[in-house]
C-alpha beads as a LAMMPS data file, in Angstrom:
LAMMPS data file: protein, C-alpha beads

69 atoms
68 bonds

1 atom types
1 bond types

-500.0 500.0 xlo xhi
-500.0 500.0 ylo yhi
-500.0 500.0 zlo zhi

Masses

1 110.0

Atoms # bond

1 1 1 16.264 -281.684 310.310
2 1 1 16.366 -278.943 307.717
3 1 1 14.065 -278.252 304.831
4 1 1 15.386 -274.985 303.427
5 1 1 18.814 -273.780 302.398
6 1 1 19.872 -270.195 301.750
7 1 1 23.050 -269.448 299.819
8 1 1 24.382 -265.914 300.275
9 1 1 27.908 -264.759 299.478
10 1 1 27.528 -262.151 302.197
11 1 1 26.056 -262.104 305.710
12 1 1 23.349 -264.584 306.663
13 1 1 21.621 -261.787 308.577
14 1 1 17.847 -261.958 308.006
15 1 1 17.957 -265.249 306.065
16 1 1 16.709 -267.091 309.151
17 1 1 13.286 -265.593 308.561
18 1 1 13.096 -267.570 305.302
19 1 1 14.917 -270.772 306.246
20 1 1 13.317 -271.171 309.671
21 1 1 14.833 -272.607 312.816
22 1 1 15.632 -275.930 311.141
23 1 1 17.009 -274.393 307.941
24 1 1 20.610 -274.107 306.863
25 1 1 22.370 -270.920 305.774
26 1 1 25.543 -270.985 303.709
27 1 1 26.945 -267.481 304.090
28 1 1 29.966 -265.431 305.104
29 1 1 29.566 -264.390 308.726
30 1 1 33.212 -263.605 309.346
31 1 1 35.533 -260.867 308.210
32 1 1 36.418 -261.321 304.534
33 1 1 39.412 -262.988 302.914
34 1 1 41.758 -261.941 300.182
35 1 1 42.916 -264.012 297.252
36 1 1 41.905 -265.237 293.861
37 1 1 38.127 -265.279 293.508
38 1 1 37.870 -269.020 292.833
39 1 1 40.106 -269.837 295.814
40 1 1 38.069 -267.668 298.185
41 1 1 34.785 -269.061 296.850
42 1 1 36.016 -272.628 297.388
43 1 1 37.385 -271.762 300.822
44 1 1 33.949 -270.578 301.974
45 1 1 32.225 -273.596 300.413
46 1 1 30.389 -271.818 297.619
47 1 1 31.070 -274.558 295.107
48 1 1 28.979 -277.295 293.560
49 1 1 30.612 -280.130 295.514
50 1 1 30.018 -278.568 298.941
51 1 1 26.495 -277.357 298.192
52 1 1 25.581 -280.772 296.756
53 1 1 26.806 -282.452 299.960
54 1 1 24.751 -280.030 302.059
55 1 1 21.588 -280.708 300.062
56 1 1 22.135 -284.488 300.115
57 1 1 22.630 -284.389 303.882
58 1 1 19.426 -282.369 304.290
59 1 1 17.510 -284.894 302.161
60 1 1 18.956 -287.812 304.132
61 1 1 18.059 -286.152 307.444
62 1 1 14.467 -285.652 306.304
63 1 1 13.921 -289.118 304.778
64 1 1 12.411 -290.654 307.869
65 1 1 10.263 -287.729 308.968
66 1 1 6.603 -288.511 309.337
67 1 1 4.052 -285.842 308.559
68 1 1 1.222 -285.686 311.061
69 1 1 -2.110 -284.685 309.565

Bonds

1 1 1 2
2 1 2 3
3 1 3 4
4 1 4 5
5 1 5 6
6 1 6 7
7 1 7 8
8 1 8 9
9 1 9 10
10 1 10 11
11 1 11 12
12 1 12 13
13 1 13 14
14 1 14 15
15 1 15 16
16 1 16 17
17 1 17 18
18 1 18 19
19 1 19 20
20 1 20 21
21 1 21 22
22 1 22 23
23 1 23 24
24 1 24 25
25 1 25 26
26 1 26 27
27 1 27 28
28 1 28 29
29 1 29 30
30 1 30 31
31 1 31 32
32 1 32 33
33 1 33 34
34 1 34 35
35 1 35 36
36 1 36 37
37 1 37 38
38 1 38 39
39 1 39 40
40 1 40 41
41 1 41 42
42 1 42 43
43 1 43 44
44 1 44 45
45 1 45 46
46 1 46 47
47 1 47 48
48 1 48 49
49 1 49 50
50 1 50 51
51 1 51 52
52 1 52 53
53 1 53 54
54 1 54 55
55 1 55 56
56 1 56 57
57 1 57 58
58 1 58 59
59 1 59 60
60 1 60 61
61 1 61 62
62 1 62 63
63 1 63 64
64 1 64 65
65 1 65 66
66 1 66 67
67 1 67 68
68 1 68 69
């Protein structure tokens, strides 16, 4: 269950305060890589295909949630 997604091409440090405990953070929390920019970006998942899959999965996970009033 996730309702918020942060996308940061650096550390995810402090993003948890905005995404919450059920949120997702797409970030670089390892030592960097070298290479062509587009290759490195794709390798870390900062591309439309990967982000779209993440968002679709989040929507699918939340489809059956019931809001209690």
